[in-house]
Each structure stands twice: as C-alpha cells, then as structure tokens.
N, C-alpha and C positions, 0 to 999 in steps of 0.2 A: 090525418094529415093537418087538418086545420088546428087542432090542439098542439101539435108539434110546433107549428109556425108562432102559436101565441105564447108558448112556454118559453121561458129564458133557457139559454143554452146551459148544459150540465158543465160545472166546474169542477175539474179534478182537484181533489185536496189530498195533500199527502201529510203523512204522520212523520214527526221528528223523534228519533231515538234519544230518550233521556238517560236510560240506564240499561245495562245488560249485566245480571247477576248469575254466576255459576256458583252453587252451594251444595254442601253435603250436610243434611241435617243431623246425621249420625255423629259428626264431629262437634267438638265444643260443648258448652252447657250454658246454663243461665249465667254462670260468673264470666264466661268468656266466649260470647256469641261469634265474635270476629273470627273464631277458629273455624266456623262453618263455612266462611267465605272462601271459595277457591280463586274466584277472579271477579273483578268489577270493571266496568267500563262506564263512564271515563274514569281513568286512574286518579285524576284530580278530585274526585267526589269526596267530600269529607266523611270521615269514618261514620259519623252519626247518621248522615243521611243513608249511607250504605246499609247500616244496621237497621234503620227505620224501614227501608225498602225490603231487606230480607225479612224481617219480622211480618210485615204485610203479607209477603208472598207465602211464608210458612202458615200463617193463620188462614189465608184463603184456602190453601190445599187442605189443611186439617179440617176446616168449617166444612168444606164441600164434601169431604169423604163421610160426613154423617148422614148425608142424603142421597148419595150416589157410590156405587162400588167404584167408580173412576173418579179422580180429582177433576176440579174445574180446569178449563183449558185457558179461559179468559174471562176477565172482569173489566168492564167498561165503567168509568165514572165521567163526570162532567169534564174533567181536565186531563184525566190519564187512561190508558188501556194497560192492562197488566195481561200478559201472556205467559203462561206457566206450562212447561214441558218436563217430563221425567226422561231424560235421554239415556240414562242407564239406572240400573237399580240404586237408588238413594243419590242420584246426581241429578240435580234440578237446574234448568235455565229459567230465568225469569227476564223476560223482555218489557221494559216500560217505555211506552212511546207517548207522546202528547196527542190528545185526541185531535183529529182533523179540524173539529169545529171550535177548539179552544182558542180563546183570544179573538174569535170573529164577533163583530157586534150582533146583537140580538135584532131581529127584524120586527 
C-alpha cells in the first residue's frame, strides 16, 4: 500500500498505426515486388516506403522460420512494432505501429 502511494500513477500509452500491409509472397518477383502488395494503408504512402516495409516483413518471417516451426508474430524495435499474421495460406497481414515510448524523452 505504501509503495503504491509513493509510485507515480501509471500512464496509459497508445500506439499509432503507421502502416497496414496485405501481401501475397507468391505474386511478383524480384523484378516487380509491388505485385505482391494487395493493399496498403495509408494509400498515400510512397511506393518506396511500401516496398521497404514489405521487404522487412518478408525477411522477418523468413528469418524466424529458420529457428521455429511457426513464423514470428511480432518484432519490437526502438521506434516501431511489426505484427505479422498469416490470415490465409500465403496471405499475410503486417501491421506497423509506432512504439508507445517512441518520441518520449529519456528519464
């Protein structure tokens, strides 16, 4: 009880959605990777940024499958959180959110 009185109140932090990608790795190839993208939010995101996020998501899934039977579900970095889900066979969703602590001053 005393410790809870001395501790600062917990502050709820929310994450901001930066991107949502829906892709099928069977489509396209190295020459035309944009064919893999089925949907990207927000639509105004430049194609180069979409392809960069797509490449990272594909790499995370491929890399994690070397160490586990199931691909990774989430990767946290200092600035972003990548959540990857295979919704259907070869249909992947990748949600990119800003980390709740990104942009807050260090104590």
